[in-house]
C-alpha positions as CSV (number, residue, x, y, z in Angstrom):
1,M,6.6,62.4,69.0
2,E,3.6,63.1,67.0
3,T,5.0,66.3,66.1
4,F,8.2,65.2,64.8
5,V,6.3,62.4,62.9
6,A,3.5,65.0,61.0
7,A,6.4,67.2,60.2
8,I,8.5,64.7,58.8
9,I,5.2,63.5,56.3
10,S,4.1,66.8,55.5
11,G,8.1,68.0,54.7
12,L,8.3,64.5,52.7
13,G,4.7,65.2,50.8
14,T,6.0,69.0,50.0
15,G,9.3,68.0,49.0
16,A,8.1,65.2,46.6
17,V,6.7,67.9,44.7
18,Y,9.6,69.8,44.9
19,A,11.2,66.8,43.2
20,L,8.9,66.3,40.8
21,L,9.4,70.2,39.4
22,G,13.0,69.9,39.7
23,V,13.0,66.5,37.9
24,G,11.2,68.8,35.0
25,F,13.9,71.1,34.8
26,V,16.7,68.7,35.1
27,I,15.3,66.8,32.2
28,I,15.2,70.2,29.9
29,Y,18.5,71.3,31.0
30,R,20.3,68.1,29.9
31,A,18.8,67.8,26.4
32,T,19.2,71.4,25.8
33,E,21.3,72.9,28.5
34,V,18.4,75.7,29.1
35,I,16.8,76.5,32.3
36,N,13.2,76.4,31.6
37,F,11.0,79.6,33.7
38,A,8.2,78.6,31.9
39,Q,7.7,75.8,34.4
40,P,5.3,77.4,37.1
41,A,3.0,78.6,34.2
42,L,2.9,74.9,33.0
43,M,2.3,73.9,36.6
44,I,-0.9,76.0,36.9
45,L,-2.3,75.1,33.4
46,G,-1.8,71.5,34.4
47,A,-3.7,72.2,37.6
48,Y,-6.4,73.9,35.9
49,A,-6.7,71.5,33.0
50,S,-7.3,68.6,35.4
51,S,-9.8,70.6,37.4
52,A,-11.8,71.4,34.1
53,F,-11.5,67.9,33.0
54,V,-13.2,67.0,36.2
55,N,-15.6,69.8,37.0
56,Q,-16.7,70.5,33.3
57,V,-16.1,67.3,31.3
58,G,-17.2,65.3,33.9
59,L,-14.0,62.6,34.2
60,P,-13.3,60.9,37.0
61,F,-10.6,62.5,39.0
62,W,-7.6,59.9,37.9
63,L,-8.6,60.4,33.9
64,S,-8.7,63.8,34.1
65,V,-5.1,63.6,35.9
66,V,-3.9,61.6,33.2
67,A,-5.7,63.8,30.3
68,A,-4.1,66.9,32.0
69,I,-0.7,65.5,31.6
70,V,-1.2,64.2,28.0
71,T,-2.8,67.7,27.4
72,L,0.2,70.0,29.0
73,A,2.8,67.5,27.2
74,A,1.3,68.7,24.0
75,V,1.6,72.5,25.4
76,G,4.9,72.0,26.2
77,M,5.8,70.1,23.0
78,L,4.3,73.1,20.7
79,T,5.7,75.4,23.2
80,E,9.5,74.3,22.2
81,R,8.6,74.1,18.2
82,I,7.3,77.6,17.9
83,A,9.3,79.8,20.9
84,L,12.4,77.9,22.0
85,R,13.5,75.7,18.5
86,P,14.5,79.0,16.6
87,M,16.8,79.4,19.4
88,V,18.7,76.5,18.6
89,G,22.8,77.5,18.3
90,R,21.9,80.9,20.3
91,P,23.8,81.1,23.4
92,S,21.9,79.2,26.3
93,F,21.2,82.8,28.1
94,S,19.2,84.1,25.3
95,A,17.2,80.7,25.3
96,A,16.6,81.2,28.9
97,T,15.2,84.6,28.5
98,V,12.9,83.2,25.7
99,T,11.1,80.5,28.5
100,V,10.9,83.9,30.9
101,G,8.5,85.1,27.9
102,V,7.2,82.2,27.3
103,F,6.3,82.0,31.4
104,I,4.4,85.4,31.2
105,V,2.5,84.7,28.2
106,L,1.2,81.2,29.7
107,L,0.7,83.0,33.2
108,I,-1.6,85.7,31.6
109,V,-3.5,82.8,29.5
110,A,-3.9,80.6,33.1
111,F,-5.4,84.0,34.7
112,R,-7.7,84.7,31.9
113,L,-8.7,80.9,32.3
114,I,-8.6,80.5,36.3
115,G,-10.5,83.8,37.0
116,P,-10.6,85.4,40.5
117,E,-12.2,82.5,42.1
118,I,-10.6,79.3,43.6
119,I,-11.2,76.4,41.5
120,T,-11.8,73.2,43.2
121,A,-9.5,70.1,42.0
122,G,-11.9,67.3,42.6
123,D,-9.8,64.8,44.4
124,P,-10.5,61.6,46.4
125,W,-8.6,62.5,49.6
126,G,-9.6,66.1,50.2
127,L,-8.8,66.9,54.0
128,S,-9.0,63.0,54.9
129,T,-6.4,62.1,57.8
130,V,-4.9,58.5,59.0
131,E,-2.7,57.7,61.7
132,V,0.8,56.8,61.1
133,F,2.9,56.1,64.4
134,G,0.4,57.7,66.7
135,A,0.3,61.1,64.5
136,T,-2.4,62.4,62.2
137,V,-1.3,63.3,59.1
138,F,-3.2,64.1,55.8
139,T,-4.1,61.6,53.2
140,L,-2.8,64.0,50.7
141,D,0.7,64.2,52.1
142,L,1.0,60.5,51.6
143,A,-0.2,60.6,48.0
144,K,2.1,63.3,47.3
145,V,4.9,60.9,48.3
146,V,3.9,58.0,46.6
147,I,2.5,59.6,43.1
148,S,5.8,62.0,42.8
149,L,7.9,58.7,43.2
150,V,6.1,56.5,41.3
151,A,6.2,59.3,38.4
152,V,9.7,59.8,38.3
153,G,10.9,56.4,38.6
154,A,8.7,55.7,35.6
155,V,10.4,58.7,33.7
156,G,13.6,57.2,34.7
157,L,12.9,53.9,33.6
158,F,11.9,55.3,30.2
159,L,15.2,57.2,29.9
160,A,17.4,53.9,31.2
161,R,15.4,51.4,29.3
162,S,14.2,52.3,26.3
163,R,15.3,53.6,22.7
164,V,14.0,56.5,22.7
165,G,15.2,57.5,26.3
166,L,18.9,56.3,25.1
167,A,18.2,58.8,22.3
168,M,17.4,61.6,24.9
169,R,20.4,60.5,27.0
170,A,22.8,60.6,23.8
171,T,21.6,64.2,22.8
172,A,22.1,65.3,26.3
173,L,25.9,63.8,26.4
174,D,26.5,65.5,22.8
175,Q,23.9,66.9,20.4
176,E,26.2,67.1,17.4
177,T,27.7,63.3,17.7
178,A,23.8,62.4,18.0
179,L,22.8,63.9,15.1
180,A,25.8,62.2,13.1
181,Q,24.6,59.2,14.3
182,G,20.7,59.6,13.1
183,V,19.2,60.5,16.1
184,K,16.9,63.5,15.5
185,V,17.8,66.0,17.8
186,G,15.1,68.3,17.2
187,R,12.4,65.8,18.3
188,M,14.7,64.8,21.5
189,F,14.0,68.4,22.4
190,G,10.5,68.6,22.5
191,L,10.2,65.3,23.6
192,S,11.7,66.6,26.7
193,W,9.7,69.6,27.0
194,G,6.9,66.8,26.9
195,I,7.8,64.7,29.6
196,S,9.2,68.3,31.6
197,A,5.7,69.7,31.1
198,G,3.5,66.5,32.1
199,L,5.6,66.6,35.2
200,A,4.8,69.8,35.9
201,A,0.9,69.2,35.5
202,L,0.9,66.4,37.9
203,A,2.6,68.6,40.5
204,G,0.0,71.2,39.8
205,V,-3.1,68.6,40.3
206,L,-1.2,67.7,43.7
207,V,-0.4,71.4,44.8
208,S,-4.2,72.4,44.4
209,S,-5.1,69.2,46.1
210,G,-6.8,69.1,49.3
211,A,-8.0,72.4,50.5
212,S,-5.6,74.4,48.5
213,G,-8.0,74.5,45.1
214,V,-6.5,76.0,41.9
215,D,-5.7,79.8,41.5
216,A,-2.5,81.4,39.8
217,T,-0.6,81.8,42.8
218,I,0.3,78.5,43.0
219,A,3.1,79.5,40.6
220,L,5.0,80.2,43.5
221,V,5.3,77.0,44.3
222,A,7.5,75.9,41.5
223,L,10.0,78.9,42.2
224,K,10.8,76.9,45.2
225,A,12.6,74.1,42.9
226,L,15.3,76.4,41.9
227,P,17.0,75.7,45.1
228,V,16.3,72.2,44.4
229,I,18.2,71.9,41.3
230,I,20.8,74.0,42.8
231,L,21.6,71.6,45.7
232,G,20.7,68.6,43.5
233,G,22.5,69.7,40.5
234,L,21.4,70.9,37.1
235,D,22.0,67.5,35.4
236,S,21.2,65.1,38.1
237,I,17.5,63.9,38.4
238,K,18.2,61.5,41.8
239,G,19.8,64.1,43.0
240,S,16.9,66.6,42.1
241,V,14.8,64.1,44.1
242,I,16.9,64.2,47.4
243,A,17.5,67.6,47.3
244,G,13.7,68.3,47.1
245,L,13.1,65.8,49.8
246,I,15.7,67.6,51.8
247,I,14.5,70.9,51.4
248,G,10.4,69.9,52.0
249,V,11.6,67.9,55.4
250,A,13.7,71.0,56.2
251,E,10.4,73.5,55.5
252,G,8.5,71.0,57.5
253,L,10.2,70.8,60.6
254,T,10.8,74.6,60.6
255,K,7.2,75.2,60.4
256,A,6.5,72.9,63.2
257,Y,9.1,73.8,65.7
258,Q,10.3,77.7,64.8
259,P,7.4,79.0,66.1
260,E,7.8,77.5,69.7
261,Y,11.9,77.7,69.9
262,A,12.5,80.7,67.7
263,P,9.5,83.3,67.2
264,W,12.0,85.9,66.9
265,L,12.4,84.4,63.4
266,G,8.8,85.6,62.6
267,A,6.0,84.1,60.9
268,N,6.2,81.8,58.0
269,F,10.2,81.6,58.3
270,D,9.4,78.0,56.8
271,L,9.2,79.4,53.4
272,V,12.8,81.0,53.6
């Protein structure tokens, strides 16, 4: 029973991060009909920014997280303005290809900034554990679930209740009609990139917390959000959250039980 509970909570923590990244993909796709392949690089830069604000500037962890989210939101909006805005009206495939180029450029920048060493995230929970239904689980996994769901809930509330959120939803529904009604569609494109980059930064902070640290290889985590948006739907925020949690729990259960019951599948089969 303890193993099952620990696997579920670990999976929920992992899935919550996938959900964050998946929602970022969905927000941009709904606004622009483009899949943003630069999301992994934005996640790495967010993790680095948070770490730099803690270790170099001396900010408290939570303030550094907010600063990293704001910084990456600005980077995302600037990226959209420089690289993606000229692609408006072009085929979606062409714009998606541009995001691949943006990913390569930002990844190179991340490698240069981070270097060969692993940088500590400065998070408050580290390797601390708590007991849940008799199982010992990492505080980090619980933090991932709570923080991710709060962040996604805040974004959903913003999109549903605010005037800007209404304009973003109108842009996602029909760009030409929204433009005719006075909505500044280009600004909505930039805002969607800003929100997506902010969510990626938060995901980077969570992924690099605990014993992981910040290094450029955490980009691989963001690639797992692609199955999330396929399962949950490219235009569904709720679907991405549910799919992220499902995939995370499946990964956690496989990691816990596969070595014992199906060792012939090999090591690290949970990644599959």
